[in-house]
N, C-alpha and C positions, 0 to 999 in steps of 0.2 A: 529340639527333641533328641535326647541323648540315649535313646534305646530303640533298637530295631525290633518292634513288637510283632512283626509279621509271624503268623501262625501260632502265637502264644496262646490265644484263646482256643484255637483248634486243638492244640496239644492237651489243654486242660480238660476238654470235653470228651475226646475220643480215646484217651489212654487209660488203662485200668488204674484205679486209684491205689490199688495195693501193689502195683508193680514198682520195684526199686532196681531198675537196671543200672549198671555201672555207667557213670557219666564222666566223660573226659572234659576237663576245663582247660580251654585254650586261651592264652592271654597274649596281648600285643601292646606295645608302648610307642607313642609318637610324641615328638616335641615340636611345637610350633613357635617360631620366632615372630613376635608381634611387630608389625610395621607401624608407621606413623598414623595410618588411617584405620587401624584396627582397634575396636573396643574389646574388652575382656570377653563379652558374649560372642562377638565375631570370631575371636581366636578359639574359643571353646568349640564352636560349631565346625570351624575349619579343621581343627585338630582331630575332632571326632571322626570326620569323614575319612581322613588318612588312616587313623588307627583302626577304624572299622574295616577298611579295605585290607589292611594287613592281617587282621584276625580271621576274616572270612577266607582269605587265600590259604591260611594255615588250616582252617577247619575243613575246607574242601579237600585238601591233600589227605587229612586224617580220615575223612569219610571214605575217600577212594581207597585208602589202605585197608579199610574194613570190608571191602568188596560189596558195599551197599548198592552201588550203581550197577552191579552185575545182574541184578534182578530186573533192570529196566533198559530199554533200548534208547539211549539218550546221546545227543551230540555234545561236543565240548561246551558249546554255548548254553545248552539246556542244563548241563550239570552245574555250570557257574550260576545261572539264573535261579535254579531251584534250590541250590545250596544257600544262596543269599536269602531266599524267600522263607525257608523253614527254620532259620536260626535267629535267635535273639542276641543282640549285642548290647552290653551295658557298660557304663563307666564304673570302675571300682576304685580309682584313685586319681586325684588331680593335684598337680604341684605347679607352683609358679616360681620363677627364678630369674636369674640374669646370666647372659652369655655374651661376653665381649661388649658389655655396656648396653645390651638390648634385652628387653623383657621377653621371657619365654613362658610358655604354658605347656605342661606335659600331662598327657592323659594315658592311663592304663585301662584297657577295656578287656572284657572277657566274653567268650561264647561257650556255653555249656552244651556239649554234644552228647546226646543220648542216642546211640546208634539205632536202637530199636524204635525210638520215637521218630528219628529222622526217616527211617525206612517206611514207617506208617504214614507220615505226612507226605512223603514223595509219592506213595501209592495213591493217596487222596488226590494229588495234583494230576499225576499221569493218567489216572482212571477217568478223568473228565476233560476232554479236549478243550472245551470252552474255558475251563479254569486254567488249564496249562497255558493256553494262548494268552490269557489275560495276565497271568503271572509273568510270563516271558516279556510281554509288552511293557508292563509296568516296571520291571527290573531294567529294561533297556532305557526307558524314560528317566529312571533314577540315575543311571550311569551317565546319560547325556547331560542331565542337570548338574551332576557333580563335576563333570568336565567344564561346564559353563562357569561354575563357581571358581574353579582353578584359573580359568582364563580371566575372569573379572579380578581375581586376587592378584594376578600378575600385572594387570593394568593399573590396579590401585597402588602397587608398590612404586610406580614411577609417575603417578598422576599429580597434577597441580592441585592446590587446595580447592579451587573452583570445580574441577572435574571430579575430584574425589567424592564429593557429597552425592552427586548423581550416581556414581558407580556403586557406592555403598547402598543406596536405595535399591538399585537394580539387583545387587547381590542378596539383599534382604528378601526381595520377592522370590528369588530362586530358592533360598532356604525354605520359604513358606510353601513353595510348590513341592519340594521334596517331602516336607511334612505332610502335605495333602495327599501325596501318593501313598505314604505309609498308612494314612487313615483309610484310604480306599482299599488297600490290601487287607486291612483289618475287617472291613465290611465283607470282603470276599471270603475271609476265613469263616465268618458266621454262616455264610451259605454252605461252604464245604462242611461245616460242622453238622448242619441239618442233613445234608446228603449222607455223611458218614454214619449218622444215627440210623438213617434208613437202611444203609448197607448192613449195619450190625443187626437190625431187626430181621432183614432178609436172611442173613446167615443163620440166625436161630431157627427161622421157619424152615430153611432148607434142611438143616440137620435133624429137625424134628419130624417134618412131614414128607419130604421127598423120598420116595421109595424106589427100589429096583423095578424096572420094567414100566415105570410111568411114561406116558406119552408126552411129547413137547407141549401139547395143548393143556394137559393137566398141570405141568410145571408152570406154564404161563398163568394159569388161573390162580395158582398159589402165590407166586412171587413176582409176576409181571415180566416185562422185557428185561433181558440182560444188558449189562453195560457194553459188552462187546461179544462177538462170536469169532471163533477161531477154528482152524483146520477144516476148511470147507470141503464138502463132497462134490463130486462131479455135477450133481443136480443143483448145487448152490446152497445146500443146507449146512448150517454150522454144527459140526459134531461136538464142539466144546462151547459152552456158554459161560461167560464170566460175570459174576455178580458182586464184584468189588473185593471180596475176600475169598470166595469159593468158586470153583469151576464145577459145572455139571456136565458130565460127559455122556454122550449118546452113542448107541450102536444100533444096527439093524439085524438082529439075530435071525429073522426070517426073510431078510432081503426085501425087495419090493418097496423100498423107502419106508418101511415100518419101523420108524425110529423109536427107541426106548432108552430110558435112563440105565446106564451101565455102572456109573460111579460118580463119586463126588471127590474133588481134590482141592487142596489148599495150596495156592501158589500165587506169585505175582502176576501182573497183567500181561507179561510177555514171557511166559515160560516155554520150555520145550513142549510143543503141542502133543508129541507122542506120549510123553510121560506125565502129563498134567494130573492124571487120575491114577497114577501107578500106585500111590498109597491111598487106597480107597477108603474113605470115611464111612461109606455105607456098611462096611463090614464090622464097624465098631459097635 
């Protein structure tokens, strides 16, 4: 499986069809020297793993340079996992050759980085803890399997003919497990797609029907429970409610816990809580 298809379906479903944001194409090249126990297909898969790692590392640095992660409170491990999950890596060129009498296979791969798209997909992950945990877990499993492949590859390089056959079978199983995790992530993107469509529907309803001075109960009856609540009052009430794309901000103009809608703001899931509705969409 020579393409990392994670989040590709999600991107197609949730991004505006008319949007043509600037895309940065990042490429990387890796050359694999075939051993005596490597078939051409083995070499292709092994070379792709290394080339993919190179291009994802470059893409992560580029995304960081665009300040995309500033909208989210993420650890270094989360940044690495989510970057790998939202990018698609594909082979653009394959060459075979000889080096010091040994067969070589060289792959050039690319990842197209649309900063706006990446930000949207990250928000879809961060906005749902269960999805975020699943993505992180699956990326960790993929990394462990890739390390296992490299270990088996090292053992194969010095294996006797009898042992090599079993090691190749074991390596093939690991390749299949990596492909299986990719398929599982694709299923997860389908679920996120459905949830994102729901978020977009709620965004339209909020902008159309939520009015100044509405009560929390009236908001709940319109759009249901929020994804998260922020900036809690001393009584435990969340003054800001996040619905995936929009925040609804409440105030108590009369005091006595008489909470009313004060504004609607558009921000990421972890903004400055004081300023989330500073640009009030209700006034538009």
